[in-house]
C-alpha positions in Angstrom: 308.0 246.4 71.7 310.7 243.8 72.2 309.9 243.6 75.9 306.3 243.0 75.2 307.1 240.3 72.7 309.3 238.6 75.3 306.5 238.8 77.9 304.0 237.3 75.4 306.5 234.5 74.6 307.0 233.8 78.3 303.3 233.7 79.1 302.6 231.5 76.1 305.4 229.1 77.2 303.9 228.9 80.7 300.5 228.2 79.3 301.7 225.6 76.8 304.0 224.0 79.3 301.2 223.6 81.8 298.8 222.2 79.3 301.4 219.7 78.2 301.2 218.1 81.6 297.7 216.9 80.7 298.2 216.2 77.0 299.7 213.1 75.4 303.2 213.6 73.9 301.8 212.1 70.6 299.3 214.9 70.2 300.7 218.1 68.7 299.7 221.4 70.2 299.2 224.1 67.7 298.4 227.6 68.7 298.7 231.0 67.2 298.9 234.3 69.0 299.1 237.6 67.1 300.2 240.8 68.8 301.0 243.9 66.8 303.5 242.8 64.1 304.5 239.7 66.0 303.0 236.2 65.7 303.7 233.3 68.1 303.2 229.8 66.7 303.6 226.5 68.4 304.0 223.2 66.5 305.6 219.8 66.7 309.2 219.1 65.5 310.6 215.6 65.9 314.0 215.3 67.7 315.6 213.7 70.7 318.3 215.6 72.5 320.1 218.8 73.4 322.1 218.6 70.1 318.8 218.4 68.2 317.6 221.5 70.1 320.7 223.4 69.1 320.3 222.4 65.4 316.6 223.0 65.3 316.8 226.4 67.0 319.9 227.2 65.0 318.0 226.7 61.7 316.2 229.9 62.4 318.9 231.9 64.2 319.6 235.1 62.3 316.7 234.7 59.9 315.0 237.9 58.9 311.6 238.1 60.8 312.4 235.6 63.6 312.2 237.2 67.0 312.7 234.0 69.0 312.7 230.2 68.5 312.6 227.7 71.3 312.2 223.9 71.0 311.3 221.7 74.0 312.9 218.3 73.7 310.5 216.7 76.2 307.3 217.9 74.5 308.7 218.1 71.0 307.0 221.5 70.7 308.6 224.4 68.9 307.5 227.9 69.7 308.4 230.7 67.3 307.8 234.4 67.6 308.1 236.0 64.2 306.9 238.8 61.9 304.6 237.4 59.3 305.4 240.2 56.9 309.0 239.0 56.7 308.7 235.2 56.9 305.8 232.7 56.8 305.1 229.8 59.1 305.5 227.5 56.0 309.0 228.9 55.4 309.9 228.4 59.0 308.9 224.7 58.9 310.8 224.2 55.6 314.0 225.7 57.1 313.7 223.2 60.0 313.2 220.3 57.6 316.3 221.4 55.6 318.5 220.7 58.7 317.2 217.2 59.2 314.1 217.5 61.4 310.5 216.6 60.5 307.4 218.6 61.3 303.9 217.3 60.7 303.8 219.2 57.4 307.4 218.8 56.1 309.7 215.9 56.1 313.5 216.2 55.8 315.2 214.4 53.0 316.5 210.9 53.8 320.0 212.1 52.9 319.9 215.0 55.3 318.3 212.9 58.1 320.9 210.2 57.7 323.7 212.7 58.3 322.4 213.6 61.7 324.5 212.2 64.6 323.2 208.9 66.0 321.7 210.4 69.1 319.7 212.8 66.9 318.2 210.1 64.6 314.7 210.1 66.1 311.9 207.7 65.1 310.5 209.3 62.0 306.7 209.6 61.5 305.3 207.7 58.6 305.1 209.5 55.3 301.8 211.0 54.5 
């Protein structure tokens, strides 16, 4: 089961990575793949550097229902493999915003964002 989930994640990463070559960085790629009890979602998370990557991915580390979470600093795309019966996509995005990083649906508080190291203070999207 776990091996199959890893294979799905790798295949999805390759597909999304290849399609990013032809897509603008300002356009978010959103995709959903459901296999057995595992769902793979891809969405935009704002950030800049390797330290951002560590914090963004770390926001989900050890969370119940998260199988894997990988953020690409070049494409700003987050790919999460998770069990929807244990955690929702909404909850995942909120957890990322709680550590200072905006998604298209959730914005971190100004206070949390301002505590990020200088290299991690990305250009924030306008409030909706």
